[in-house]
N, C-alpha and C positions, 0 to 999 in steps of 0.2 A: 267646308273650304269653299270661296266664293270664287269665279273668274272672274276676273275684270280684265275690262277691253275697254282700250284706250285710245280716242277717235282726234283725231288733229283739223281742228275745226277751220276751215278757209273763211268763214267769218267771223264778226267780232263777237265774244259774248253777248253784249247787250242786244245784238239785233236780234238774237237766238232766244234770248230768255223772254224779249218783248213780243216773238212770235208762239214759243210751246206754253201754251196755257192748259192745263192747271199747273203743271209743272214740265222740267225739260224731259226728266224719265218719263212720266207719262208718255209727254211728246214723241221721244225716238219710241220707245215700244209700239206707238201708232205705226210710225215710219216703215218700222220693220214688217210687223204684221202687214201691211199694206205691201211691203217689195215681196215677203215670202208665201204671203197666204196664212190661212188657219192651219196649225197645227195639226197633225193626224193625233188622232187619240186611239193607246194601244189598251185595251178593254183587258187584256191581261193581264199586265202591271200595274195598272189603276188598282184591280180587285184583292191582286197580291199585296200591295202594299198599304194595304187598309189596315190601320191601327190592331195590332194582335195584341186580344185582351182587353179592348177598348172595349165596355160594356154598355149599353145603352137599353133604358129601362123606356119602354112606351104603357104609359099608365093613363086609361082614359079616363074621362071626365067621369063616368058612372062611378070607375072606382074610385077617384078621388075622395067625389060626392061620400059615400057609401063609408068611410074612414071616419070622418069628420064627425 
C-alpha cells in the first residue's frame, strides 16, 4: 500500500517542471531532505528486515578458476 501525499501548487506546472531537473520527484525529495535533514538509520530494523532465506554465495576467483 502506498501513501499518497497531494500538494497544491502556488506556481504553474510549467515553471516547476522547468526548475525541477532531472524530474519533479527527485527535486521534491531533495527539498524535503534539505528541510528535514538526513533520515536516522535504525540498524536493528535494517538487519531484522534483511531477506530471510536469501542465500548469498561468495565464490572466490581461485575456486572459480579451479572448477574450469
